[in-house]
Steps between C-alpha positions, in 0.01 A plus 500: 500500500335721762147615430436874521212456744704284737788746482266786595373312804856406601611863476198607703586258778866605483390863538349418840820328617694827564225611740538179698880531500474864614270403786731222615802729469325769704425264788851352504689831478339703776627641824722784610801379301318468167645691203187685390649630176590147394143391578361791296726405208391136512132601518536735205690259276266207572196721451618630162576145385154388615329790323682422176400133521139592579476745211640241259250250639217748446620570148506128417161438663280707277147366515547235769365591840727264698821652366361851537410431862840352587680784324286762672567349842871500419497867398299611804710301747830620355386862493405460867853376579644794305283741702624343824860542380429865418344558841802341668730727301288802591505406869877462494534839336276664759680333790841621379388860447 
């Protein structure tokens, strides 16, 4: 059976994975023919999944600094990706106006 502390650390590490996937996806799907709305959708979905995993990791890591640190890094990194997705959406809206 999985221990609650190990599950919290695993969820914390999994919450950082969407940030890495978003970064790799951004560098592979760039150029003039890139579908920016598809990129924004991928960023948003991965970021929301990462935030949910990080919050669950923080909830399970009450009192342990290692789980709190991993969960906090996951939340901050995924919120940063979500802000980038919002700024891309805002730039596309301004450019089409």
